[in-house]
CHARMM internal coordinates of N, CA and C (Angstrom, degrees):
IC EDIT
DIST 1 N 1 CA 1.4443
DIST 1 CA 1 C 1.5284
ANGL 1 N 1 CA 1 C 107.76
DIST 1 C 2 N 1.3048
ANGL 1 CA 1 C 2 N 115.81
DIHE 1 N 1 CA 1 C 2 N 136.09
DIST 2 N 2 CA 1.4605
ANGL 1 C 2 N 2 CA 120.37
DIHE 1 CA 1 C 2 N 2 CA 179.21
DIST 2 CA 2 C 1.5299
ANGL 2 N 2 CA 2 C 110.98
DIHE 1 C 2 N 2 CA 2 C -79.45
DIST 2 C 3 N 1.3094
ANGL 2 CA 2 C 3 N 116.01
DIHE 2 N 2 CA 2 C 3 N 163.87
DIST 3 N 3 CA 1.4554
ANGL 2 C 3 N 3 CA 121.62
DIHE 2 CA 2 C 3 N 3 CA 177.67
DIST 3 CA 3 C 1.5331
ANGL 3 N 3 CA 3 C 110.36
DIHE 2 C 3 N 3 CA 3 C -59.83
DIST 3 C 4 N 1.3168
ANGL 3 CA 3 C 4 N 116.95
DIHE 3 N 3 CA 3 C 4 N -42.98
DIST 4 N 4 CA 1.4604
ANGL 3 C 4 N 4 CA 120.25
DIHE 3 CA 3 C 4 N 4 CA -179.33
DIST 4 CA 4 C 1.5302
ANGL 4 N 4 CA 4 C 111.41
DIHE 3 C 4 N 4 CA 4 C -61.51
DIST 4 C 5 N 1.3231
ANGL 4 CA 4 C 5 N 117.19
DIHE 4 N 4 CA 4 C 5 N -43.43
DIST 5 N 5 CA 1.4551
ANGL 4 C 5 N 5 CA 121.45
DIHE 4 CA 4 C 5 N 5 CA 178.12
DIST 5 CA 5 C 1.5232
ANGL 5 N 5 CA 5 C 111.08
DIHE 4 C 5 N 5 CA 5 C -65.18
DIST 5 C 6 N 1.3170
ANGL 5 CA 5 C 6 N 115.66
DIHE 5 N 5 CA 5 C 6 N -39.67
DIST 6 N 6 CA 1.4581
ANGL 5 C 6 N 6 CA 121.05
DIHE 5 CA 5 C 6 N 6 CA 179.85
DIST 6 CA 6 C 1.5311
ANGL 6 N 6 CA 6 C 111.47
DIHE 5 C 6 N 6 CA 6 C -61.75
DIST 6 C 7 N 1.3141
ANGL 6 CA 6 C 7 N 116.44
DIHE 6 N 6 CA 6 C 7 N -48.40
DIST 7 N 7 CA 1.4706
ANGL 6 C 7 N 7 CA 120.72
DIHE 6 CA 6 C 7 N 7 CA -179.25
DIST 7 CA 7 C 1.5222
ANGL 7 N 7 CA 7 C 110.64
DIHE 6 C 7 N 7 CA 7 C -63.64
DIST 7 C 8 N 1.3134
ANGL 7 CA 7 C 8 N 116.55
DIHE 7 N 7 CA 7 C 8 N -44.15
DIST 8 N 8 CA 1.4654
ANGL 7 C 8 N 8 CA 120.77
DIHE 7 CA 7 C 8 N 8 CA 179.87
DIST 8 CA 8 C 1.5299
ANGL 8 N 8 CA 8 C 110.56
DIHE 7 C 8 N 8 CA 8 C -61.92
DIST 8 C 9 N 1.3391
ANGL 8 CA 8 C 9 N 116.95
DIHE 8 N 8 CA 8 C 9 N -42.52
DIST 9 N 9 CA 1.4600
ANGL 8 C 9 N 9 CA 121.71
DIHE 8 CA 8 C 9 N 9 CA 178.74
DIST 9 CA 9 C 1.5257
ANGL 9 N 9 CA 9 C 111.14
DIHE 8 C 9 N 9 CA 9 C -62.61
DIST 9 C 10 N 1.3327
ANGL 9 CA 9 C 10 N 116.38
DIHE 9 N 9 CA 9 C 10 N -45.00
DIST 10 N 10 CA 1.4716
ANGL 9 C 10 N 10 CA 120.63
DIHE 9 CA 9 C 10 N 10 CA 179.88
DIST 10 CA 10 C 1.5233
ANGL 10 N 10 CA 10 C 110.70
DIHE 9 C 10 N 10 CA 10 C -64.50
DIST 10 C 11 N 1.3296
ANGL 10 CA 10 C 11 N 116.97
DIHE 10 N 10 CA 10 C 11 N -43.23
DIST 11 N 11 CA 1.4689
ANGL 10 C 11 N 11 CA 120.94
DIHE 10 CA 10 C 11 N 11 CA 179.54
DIST 11 CA 11 C 1.5303
ANGL 11 N 11 CA 11 C 110.15
DIHE 10 C 11 N 11 CA 11 C -59.17
DIST 11 C 12 N 1.3008
ANGL 11 CA 11 C 12 N 116.29
DIHE 11 N 11 CA 11 C 12 N -45.07
DIST 12 N 12 CA 1.4757
ANGL 11 C 12 N 12 CA 119.91
DIHE 11 CA 11 C 12 N 12 CA 179.74
DIST 12 CA 12 C 1.5180
ANGL 12 N 12 CA 12 C 111.88
DIHE 11 C 12 N 12 CA 12 C -68.07
DIST 12 C 13 N 1.3323
ANGL 12 CA 12 C 13 N 116.85
DIHE 12 N 12 CA 12 C 13 N -37.56
DIST 13 N 13 CA 1.4696
ANGL 12 C 13 N 13 CA 120.80
DIHE 12 CA 12 C 13 N 13 CA 178.61
DIST 13 CA 13 C 1.5295
ANGL 13 N 13 CA 13 C 110.61
DIHE 12 C 13 N 13 CA 13 C -58.46
DIST 13 C 14 N 1.3293
ANGL 13 CA 13 C 14 N 115.98
DIHE 13 N 13 CA 13 C 14 N -38.53
DIST 14 N 14 CA 1.4657
ANGL 13 C 14 N 14 CA 120.56
DIHE 13 CA 13 C 14 N 14 CA -178.89
DIST 14 CA 14 C 1.5274
ANGL 14 N 14 CA 14 C 111.97
DIHE 13 C 14 N 14 CA 14 C -94.26
DIST 14 C 15 N 1.3303
ANGL 14 CA 14 C 15 N 117.18
DIHE 14 N 14 CA 14 C 15 N 13.12
DIST 15 N 15 CA 1.4670
ANGL 14 C 15 N 15 CA 123.64
DIHE 14 CA 14 C 15 N 15 CA 176.80
DIST 15 CA 15 C 1.5262
ANGL 15 N 15 CA 15 C 113.24
DIHE 14 C 15 N 15 CA 15 C 52.21
DIST 15 C 16 N 1.3253
ANGL 15 CA 15 C 16 N 115.69
DIHE 15 N 15 CA 15 C 16 N 47.00
DIST 16 N 16 CA 1.4563
ANGL 15 C 16 N 16 CA 121.41
DIHE 15 CA 15 C 16 N 16 CA 178.33
DIST 16 CA 16 C 1.5250
ANGL 16 N 16 CA 16 C 110.07
DIHE 15 C 16 N 16 CA 16 C -106.30
DIST 16 C 17 N 1.3083
ANGL 16 CA 16 C 17 N 116.66
DIHE 16 N 16 CA 16 C 17 N 142.25
DIST 17 N 17 CA 1.4506
ANGL 16 C 17 N 17 CA 120.11
DIHE 16 CA 16 C 17 N 17 CA 170.56
DIST 17 CA 17 C 1.5172
ANGL 17 N 17 CA 17 C 107.90
DIHE 16 C 17 N 17 CA 17 C -82.45
DIST 17 C 18 N 1.3042
ANGL 17 CA 17 C 18 N 117.24
DIHE 17 N 17 CA 17 C 18 N 167.40
DIST 18 N 18 CA 1.4613
ANGL 17 C 18 N 18 CA 120.14
DIHE 17 CA 17 C 18 N 18 CA 175.87
DIST 18 CA 18 C 1.5256
ANGL 18 N 18 CA 18 C 110.48
DIHE 17 C 18 N 18 CA 18 C -60.81
DIST 18 C 19 N 1.3113
ANGL 18 CA 18 C 19 N 117.27
DIHE 18 N 18 CA 18 C 19 N -38.12
DIST 19 N 19 CA 1.4701
ANGL 18 C 19 N 19 CA 122.09
DIHE 18 CA 18 C 19 N 19 CA 179.24
DIST 19 CA 19 C 1.5322
ANGL 19 N 19 CA 19 C 109.95
DIHE 18 C 19 N 19 CA 19 C -63.06
DIST 19 C 20 N 1.3260
ANGL 19 CA 19 C 20 N 116.58
DIHE 19 N 19 CA 19 C 20 N -46.93
DIST 20 N 20 CA 1.4783
ANGL 19 C 20 N 20 CA 120.31
DIHE 19 CA 19 C 20 N 20 CA 179.45
DIST 20 CA 20 C 1.5320
ANGL 20 N 20 CA 20 C 111.45
DIHE 19 C 20 N 20 CA 20 C -62.36
DIST 20 C 21 N 1.3319
ANGL 20 CA 20 C 21 N 116.50
DIHE 20 N 20 CA 20 C 21 N -42.53
DIST 21 N 21 CA 1.4545
ANGL 20 C 21 N 21 CA 120.25
DIHE 20 CA 20 C 21 N 21 CA 179.10
DIST 21 CA 21 C 1.5310
ANGL 21 N 21 CA 21 C 110.54
DIHE 20 C 21 N 21 CA 21 C -61.50
DIST 21 C 22 N 1.3104
ANGL 21 CA 21 C 22 N 116.72
DIHE 21 N 21 CA 21 C 22 N -45.33
DIST 22 N 22 CA 1.4682
ANGL 21 C 22 N 22 CA 121.24
DIHE 21 CA 21 C 22 N 22 CA 178.96
DIST 22 CA 22 C 1.5269
ANGL 22 N 22 CA 22 C 110.97
DIHE 21 C 22 N 22 CA 22 C -59.80
DIST 22 C 23 N 1.3252
ANGL 22 CA 22 C 23 N 116.74
DIHE 22 N 22 CA 22 C 23 N -46.67
DIST 23 N 23 CA 1.4614
ANGL 22 C 23 N 23 CA 120.84
DIHE 22 CA 22 C 23 N 23 CA -178.94
DIST 23 CA 23 C 1.5284
ANGL 23 N 23 CA 23 C 111.49
DIHE 22 C 23 N 23 CA 23 C -62.59
DIST 23 C 24 N 1.3141
ANGL 23 CA 23 C 24 N 116.91
DIHE 23 N 23 CA 23 C 24 N -46.12
DIST 24 N 24 CA 1.4715
ANGL 23 C 24 N 24 CA 120.76
DIHE 23 CA 23 C 24 N 24 CA -178.07
DIST 24 CA 24 C 1.5287
ANGL 24 N 24 CA 24 C 112.43
DIHE 23 C 24 N 24 CA 24 C -67.70
DIST 24 C 25 N 1.3284
ANGL 24 CA 24 C 25 N 116.87
DIHE 24 N 24 CA 24 C 25 N -32.28
DIST 25 N 25 CA 1.4610
ANGL 24 C 25 N 25 CA 120.54
DIHE 24 CA 24 C 25 N 25 CA -179.33
DIST 25 CA 25 C 1.5312
ANGL 25 N 25 CA 25 C 111.95
DIHE 24 C 25 N 25 CA 25 C -86.83
DIST 25 C 26 N 1.3310
ANGL 25 CA 25 C 26 N 117.19
DIHE 25 N 25 CA 25 C 26 N -13.26
DIST 26 N 26 CA 1.4573
ANGL 25 C 26 N 26 CA 120.39
DIHE 25 CA 25 C 26 N 26 CA -178.89
DIST 26 CA 26 C 1.5248
ANGL 26 N 26 CA 26 C 113.08
DIHE 25 C 26 N 26 CA 26 C 75.01
DIST 26 C 27 N 1.3226
ANGL 26 CA 26 C 27 N 115.77
DIHE 26 N 26 CA 26 C 27 N 31.32
DIST 27 N 27 CA 1.4617
ANGL 26 C 27 N 27 CA 121.42
DIHE 26 CA 26 C 27 N 27 CA 177.41
DIST 27 CA 27 C 1.5190
ANGL 27 N 27 CA 27 C 107.97
DIHE 26 C 27 N 27 CA 27 C -123.07
DIST 27 C 28 N 1.3096
ANGL 27 CA 27 C 28 N 116.37
DIHE 27 N 27 CA 27 C 28 N 167.89
DIST 28 N 28 CA 1.4516
ANGL 27 C 28 N 28 CA 120.69
DIHE 27 CA 27 C 28 N 28 CA 179.96
DIST 28 CA 28 C 1.5201
ANGL 28 N 28 CA 28 C 112.88
DIHE 27 C 28 N 28 CA 28 C -79.05
DIST 28 C 29 N 1.3128
ANGL 28 CA 28 C 29 N 115.28
DIHE 28 N 28 CA 28 C 29 N 156.25
DIST 29 N 29 CA 1.4626
ANGL 28 C 29 N 29 CA 121.03
DIHE 28 CA 28 C 29 N 29 CA 176.97
DIST 29 CA 29 C 1.5290
ANGL 29 N 29 CA 29 C 110.32
DIHE 28 C 29 N 29 CA 29 C -60.11
DIST 29 C 30 N 1.3174
ANGL 29 CA 29 C 30 N 117.69
DIHE 29 N 29 CA 29 C 30 N -40.71
DIST 30 N 30 CA 1.4665
ANGL 29 C 30 N 30 CA 121.70
DIHE 29 CA 29 C 30 N 30 CA 178.97
DIST 30 CA 30 C 1.5315
ANGL 30 N 30 CA 30 C 110.35
DIHE 29 C 30 N 30 CA 30 C -57.84
DIST 30 C 31 N 1.3344
ANGL 30 CA 30 C 31 N 117.17
DIHE 30 N 30 CA 30 C 31 N -38.82
DIST 31 N 31 CA 1.4686
ANGL 30 C 31 N 31 CA 121.20
DIHE 30 CA 30 C 31 N 31 CA 178.84
DIST 31 CA 31 C 1.5242
ANGL 31 N 31 CA 31 C 110.65
DIHE 30 C 31 N 31 CA 31 C -63.18
DIST 31 C 32 N 1.3345
ANGL 31 CA 31 C 32 N 116.72
DIHE 31 N 31 CA 31 C 32 N -46.58
DIST 32 N 32 CA 1.4687
ANGL 31 C 32 N 32 CA 120.47
DIHE 31 CA 31 C 32 N 32 CA -179.67
DIST 32 CA 32 C 1.5308
ANGL 32 N 32 CA 32 C 109.75
DIHE 31 C 32 N 32 CA 32 C -61.30
DIST 32 C 33 N 1.3156
ANGL 32 CA 32 C 33 N 116.95
DIHE 32 N 32 CA 32 C 33 N -42.69
DIST 33 N 33 CA 1.4652
ANGL 32 C 33 N 33 CA 119.72
DIHE 32 CA 32 C 33 N 33 CA 178.79
DIST 33 CA 33 C 1.5235
ANGL 33 N 33 CA 33 C 111.13
DIHE 32 C 33 N 33 CA 33 C -62.79
DIST 33 C 34 N 1.3373
ANGL 33 CA 33 C 34 N 116.49
DIHE 33 N 33 CA 33 C 34 N -44.54
DIST 34 N 34 CA 1.4759
ANGL 33 C 34 N 34 CA 120.07
DIHE 33 CA 33 C 34 N 34 CA 177.81
DIST 34 CA 34 C 1.5192
ANGL 34 N 34 CA 34 C 110.99
DIHE 33 C 34 N 34 CA 34 C -60.89
DIST 34 C 35 N 1.3154
ANGL 34 CA 34 C 35 N 116.59
DIHE 34 N 34 CA 34 C 35 N -42.98
DIST 35 N 35 CA 1.4575
ANGL 34 C 35 N 35 CA 121.91
DIHE 34 CA 34 C 35 N 35 CA 179.46
DIST 35 CA 35 C 1.5254
ANGL 35 N 35 CA 35 C 111.11
DIHE 34 C 35 N 35 CA 35 C -60.37
DIST 35 C 36 N 1.3076
ANGL 35 CA 35 C 36 N 116.37
DIHE 35 N 35 CA 35 C 36 N -48.19
DIST 36 N 36 CA 1.4720
ANGL 35 C 36 N 36 CA 120.29
DIHE 35 CA 35 C 36 N 36 CA -178.37
DIST 36 CA 36 C 1.5277
ANGL 36 N 36 CA 36 C 112.79
DIHE 35 C 36 N 36 CA 36 C -71.44
DIST 36 C 37 N 1.3137
ANGL 36 CA 36 C 37 N 116.82
DIHE 36 N 36 CA 36 C 37 N -19.98
DIST 37 N 37 CA 1.4748
ANGL 36 C 37 N 37 CA 119.95
DIHE 36 CA 36 C 37 N 37 CA 178.06
DIST 37 CA 37 C 1.5251
ANGL 37 N 37 CA 37 C 112.31
DIHE 36 C 37 N 37 CA 37 C -92.05
DIST 37 C 38 N 1.3396
ANGL 37 CA 37 C 38 N 116.20
DIHE 37 N 37 CA 37 C 38 N 0.30
DIST 38 N 38 CA 1.4534
ANGL 37 C 38 N 38 CA 119.79
DIHE 37 CA 37 C 38 N 38 CA 174.21
DIST 38 CA 38 C 1.5164
ANGL 38 N 38 CA 38 C 115.81
DIHE 37 C 38 N 38 CA 38 C 82.62
DIST 38 C 39 N 1.3342
ANGL 38 CA 38 C 39 N 116.91
DIHE 38 N 38 CA 38 C 39 N 25.83
DIST 39 N 39 CA 1.4683
ANGL 38 C 39 N 39 CA 119.29
DIHE 38 CA 38 C 39 N 39 CA 177.42
DIST 39 CA 39 C 1.5268
ANGL 39 N 39 CA 39 C 108.62
DIHE 38 C 39 N 39 CA 39 C -55.88
DIST 39 C 40 N 1.3169
ANGL 39 CA 39 C 40 N 115.93
DIHE 39 N 39 CA 39 C 40 N 136.29
DIST 40 N 40 CA 1.4722
ANGL 39 C 40 N 40 CA 121.55
DIHE 39 CA 39 C 40 N 40 CA -173.15
DIST 40 CA 40 C 1.5257
ANGL 40 N 40 CA 40 C 113.47
DIHE 39 C 40 N 40 CA 40 C -78.39
DIST 40 C 41 N 1.3264
ANGL 40 CA 40 C 41 N 118.63
DIHE 40 N 40 CA 40 C 41 N -25.87
DIST 41 N 41 CA 1.4617
ANGL 40 C 41 N 41 CA 120.90
DIHE 40 CA 40 C 41 N 41 CA -177.82
DIST 41 CA 41 C 1.5170
ANGL 41 N 41 CA 41 C 109.76
DIHE 40 C 41 N 41 CA 41 C -115.17
DIST 41 C 42 N 1.3149
ANGL 41 CA 41 C 42 N 116.15
DIHE 41 N 41 CA 41 C 42 N 103.27
DIST 42 N 42 CA 1.4612
ANGL 41 C 42 N 42 CA 122.71
DIHE 41 CA 41 C 42 N 42 CA 179.34
DIST 42 CA 42 C 1.5246
ANGL 42 N 42 CA 42 C 109.22
DIHE 41 C 42 N 42 CA 42 C -132.03
DIST 42 C 43 N 1.3168
ANGL 42 CA 42 C 43 N 116.56
DIHE 42 N 42 CA 42 C 43 N 151.02
DIST 43 N 43 CA 1.4610
ANGL 42 C 43 N 43 CA 120.23
DIHE 42 CA 42 C 43 N 43 CA 177.46
DIST 43 CA 43 C 1.5247
ANGL 43 N 43 CA 43 C 109.66
DIHE 42 C 43 N 43 CA 43 C -73.95
DIST 43 C 44 N 1.3266
ANGL 43 CA 43 C 44 N 115.25
DIHE 43 N 43 CA 43 C 44 N 124.27
DIST 44 N 44 CA 1.4561
ANGL 43 C 44 N 44 CA 120.77
DIHE 43 CA 43 C 44 N 44 CA -175.99
DIST 44 CA 44 C 1.5182
ANGL 44 N 44 CA 44 C 112.17
DIHE 43 C 44 N 44 CA 44 C -61.90
DIST 44 C 45 N 1.3294
ANGL 44 CA 44 C 45 N 118.79
DIHE 44 N 44 CA 44 C 45 N -35.67
DIST 45 N 45 CA 1.4597
ANGL 44 C 45 N 45 CA 120.01
DIHE 44 CA 44 C 45 N 45 CA 179.81
DIST 45 CA 45 C 1.5282
ANGL 45 N 45 CA 45 C 111.50
DIHE 44 C 45 N 45 CA 45 C -64.36
DIST 45 C 46 N 1.3336
ANGL 45 CA 45 C 46 N 116.51
DIHE 45 N 45 CA 45 C 46 N -35.50
DIST 46 N 46 CA 1.4648
ANGL 45 C 46 N 46 CA 119.53
DIHE 45 CA 45 C 46 N 46 CA 178.23
DIST 46 CA 46 C 1.5315
ANGL 46 N 46 CA 46 C 110.84
DIHE 45 C 46 N 46 CA 46 C -73.66
DIST 46 C 47 N 1.3193
ANGL 46 CA 46 C 47 N 116.77
DIHE 46 N 46 CA 46 C 47 N -37.68
DIST 47 N 47 CA 1.4703
ANGL 46 C 47 N 47 CA 120.04
DIHE 46 CA 46 C 47 N 47 CA 175.75
DIST 47 CA 47 C 1.5185
ANGL 47 N 47 CA 47 C 108.95
DIHE 46 C 47 N 47 CA 47 C -60.09
DIST 47 C 48 N 1.3328
ANGL 47 CA 47 C 48 N 116.46
DIHE 47 N 47 CA 47 C 48 N -43.87
DIST 48 N 48 CA 1.4612
ANGL 47 C 48 N 48 CA 120.22
DIHE 47 CA 47 C 48 N 48 CA 179.69
DIST 48 CA 48 C 1.5260
ANGL 48 N 48 CA 48 C 112.15
DIHE 47 C 48 N 48 CA 48 C -66.93
DIST 48 C 49 N 1.3240
ANGL 48 CA 48 C 49 N 118.01
DIHE 48 N 48 CA 48 C 49 N -30.45
DIST 49 N 49 CA 1.4706
ANGL 48 C 49 N 49 CA 120.94
DIHE 48 CA 48 C 49 N 49 CA 176.22
DIST 49 CA 49 C 1.5248
ANGL 49 N 49 CA 49 C 109.74
DIHE 48 C 49 N 49 CA 49 C -64.49
DIST 49 C 50 N 1.3204
ANGL 49 CA 49 C 50 N 117.15
DIHE 49 N 49 CA 49 C 50 N -39.28
DIST 50 N 50 CA 1.4680
ANGL 49 C 50 N 50 CA 121.45
DIHE 49 CA 49 C 50 N 50 CA 177.76
DIST 50 CA 50 C 1.5281
ANGL 50 N 50 CA 50 C 109.18
DIHE 49 C 50 N 50 CA 50 C -69.95
DIST 50 C 51 N 1.3259
ANGL 50 CA 50 C 51 N 117.71
DIHE 50 N 50 CA 50 C 51 N -48.49
DIST 51 N 51 CA 1.4576
ANGL 50 C 51 N 51 CA 120.98
DIHE 50 CA 50 C 51 N 51 CA -177.72
DIST 51 CA 51 C 1.5235
ANGL 51 N 51 CA 51 C 112.74
DIHE 50 C 51 N 51 CA 51 C -63.86
DIST 51 C 52 N 1.3343
ANGL 51 CA 51 C 52 N 116.84
DIHE 51 N 51 CA 51 C 52 N -30.45
DIST 52 N 52 CA 1.4664
ANGL 51 C 52 N 52 CA 121.18
DIHE 51 CA 51 C 52 N 52 CA -179.88
DIST 52 CA 52 C 1.5237
ANGL 52 N 52 CA 52 C 111.73
DIHE 51 C 52 N 52 CA 52 C -59.01
DIST 52 C 53 N 1.3117
ANGL 52 CA 52 C 53 N 117.21
DIHE 52 N 52 CA 52 C 53 N -29.45
DIST 53 N 53 CA 1.4736
ANGL 52 C 53 N 53 CA 120.41
DIHE 52 CA 52 C 53 N 53 CA 177.51
DIST 53 CA 53 C 1.5282
ANGL 53 N 53 CA 53 C 111.97
DIHE 52 C 53 N 53 CA 53 C -62.46
DIST 53 C 54 N 1.3264
ANGL 53 CA 53 C 54 N 115.37
DIHE 53 N 53 CA 53 C 54 N -24.00
DIST 54 N 54 CA 1.4638
ANGL 53 C 54 N 54 CA 121.04
DIHE 53 CA 53 C 54 N 54 CA -178.77
DIST 54 CA 54 C 1.5342
ANGL 54 N 54 CA 54 C 111.39
DIHE 53 C 54 N 54 CA 54 C -106.68
DIST 54 C 55 N 1.3391
ANGL 54 CA 54 C 55 N 116.33
DIHE 54 N 54 CA 54 C 55 N 11.35
DIST 55 N 55 CA 1.4580
ANGL 54 C 55 N 55 CA 120.23
DIHE 54 CA 54 C 55 N 55 CA 179.04
DIST 55 CA 55 C 1.5213
ANGL 55 N 55 CA 55 C 113.01
DIHE 54 C 55 N 55 CA 55 C 73.94
DIST 55 C 56 N 1.3208
ANGL 55 CA 55 C 56 N 117.31
DIHE 55 N 55 CA 55 C 56 N 29.92
DIST 56 N 56 CA 1.4592
ANGL 55 C 56 N 56 CA 121.78
DIHE 55 CA 55 C 56 N 56 CA -176.69
DIST 56 CA 56 C 1.5346
ANGL 56 N 56 CA 56 C 110.16
DIHE 55 C 56 N 56 CA 56 C -131.32
DIST 56 C 57 N 1.3368
ANGL 56 CA 56 C 57 N 115.48
DIHE 56 N 56 CA 56 C 57 N 166.43
DIST 57 N 57 CA 1.4631
ANGL 56 C 57 N 57 CA 120.53
DIHE 56 CA 56 C 57 N 57 CA 172.99
DIST 57 CA 57 C 1.5138
ANGL 57 N 57 CA 57 C 110.16
DIHE 56 C 57 N 57 CA 57 C -156.87
DIST 57 C 58 N 1.3345
ANGL 57 CA 57 C 58 N 115.72
DIHE 57 N 57 CA 57 C 58 N 157.33
DIST 58 N 58 CA 1.4687
ANGL 57 C 58 N 58 CA 121.32
DIHE 57 CA 57 C 58 N 58 CA 174.10
DIST 58 CA 58 C 1.5141
ANGL 58 N 58 CA 58 C 109.13
DIHE 57 C 58 N 58 CA 58 C -82.65
DIST 58 C 59 N 1.2874
ANGL 58 CA 58 C 59 N 115.92
DIHE 58 N 58 CA 58 C 59 N 153.23
DIST 59 N 59 CA 1.4536
ANGL 58 C 59 N 59 CA 120.34
DIHE 58 CA 58 C 59 N 59 CA 176.40
DIST 59 CA 59 C 1.5136
ANGL 59 N 59 CA 59 C 110.12
DIHE 58 C 59 N 59 CA 59 C -166.48
DIST 59 C 60 N 1.3212
ANGL 59 CA 59 C 60 N 116.47
DIHE 59 N 59 CA 59 C 60 N 169.48
DIST 60 N 60 CA 1.4675
ANGL 59 C 60 N 60 CA 119.25
DIHE 59 CA 59 C 60 N 60 CA 179.70
DIST 60 CA 60 C 1.5258
ANGL 60 N 60 CA 60 C 110.83
DIHE 59 C 60 N 60 CA 60 C -67.49
DIST 60 C 61 N 1.3046
ANGL 60 CA 60 C 61 N 113.56
DIHE 60 N 60 CA 60 C 61 N 144.05
DIST 61 N 61 CA 1.4628
ANGL 60 C 61 N 61 CA 120.44
DIHE 60 CA 60 C 61 N 61 CA 177.64
DIST 61 CA 61 C 1.5253
ANGL 61 N 61 CA 61 C 108.61
DIHE 60 C 61 N 61 CA 61 C -135.17
DIST 61 C 62 N 1.2794
ANGL 61 CA 61 C 62 N 115.99
DIHE 61 N 61 CA 61 C 62 N 146.33
DIST 62 N 62 CA 1.4542
ANGL 61 C 62 N 62 CA 120.90
DIHE 61 CA 61 C 62 N 62 CA 176.00
DIST 62 CA 62 C 1.5259
ANGL 62 N 62 CA 62 C 108.94
DIHE 61 C 62 N 62 CA 62 C -71.81
DIST 62 C 63 N 1.3129
ANGL 62 CA 62 C 63 N 115.15
DIHE 62 N 62 CA 62 C 63 N 134.64
DIST 63 N 63 CA 1.4743
ANGL 62 C 63 N 63 CA 120.38
DIHE 62 CA 62 C 63 N 63 CA 177.29
DIST 63 CA 63 C 1.5149
ANGL 63 N 63 CA 63 C 108.38
DIHE 62 C 63 N 63 CA 63 C -82.24
DIST 63 C 64 N 1.2979
ANGL 63 CA 63 C 64 N 116.13
DIHE 63 N 63 CA 63 C 64 N 123.61
DIST 64 N 64 CA 1.4548
ANGL 63 C 64 N 64 CA 121.59
DIHE 63 CA 63 C 64 N 64 CA 179.01
DIST 64 CA 64 C 1.5255
ANGL 64 N 64 CA 64 C 107.96
DIHE 63 C 64 N 64 CA 64 C -102.84
DIST 64 C 65 N 1.3059
ANGL 64 CA 64 C 65 N 115.21
DIHE 64 N 64 CA 64 C 65 N 119.47
DIST 65 N 65 CA 1.4713
ANGL 64 C 65 N 65 CA 119.80
DIHE 64 CA 64 C 65 N 65 CA -178.11
DIST 65 CA 65 C 1.5042
ANGL 65 N 65 CA 65 C 111.80
DIHE 64 C 65 N 65 CA 65 C -108.05
END
COOR INIT
IC SEED 1 N 1 CA 1 C
IC BUILD
């Protein structure tokens, strides 16, 4: 599952609109839309602000090949 799909799924699970998610995370609506549409270049601190609402965060992971 991609990050964009994950965020969209979590937002819907908690019955939040994109506007509500943006307000609660302290980010702009445009950012939430870009995140959910899979934009490749996003600020990690803002992504983590959104994920923090769901008790999650981004971080480095070892690549398993």
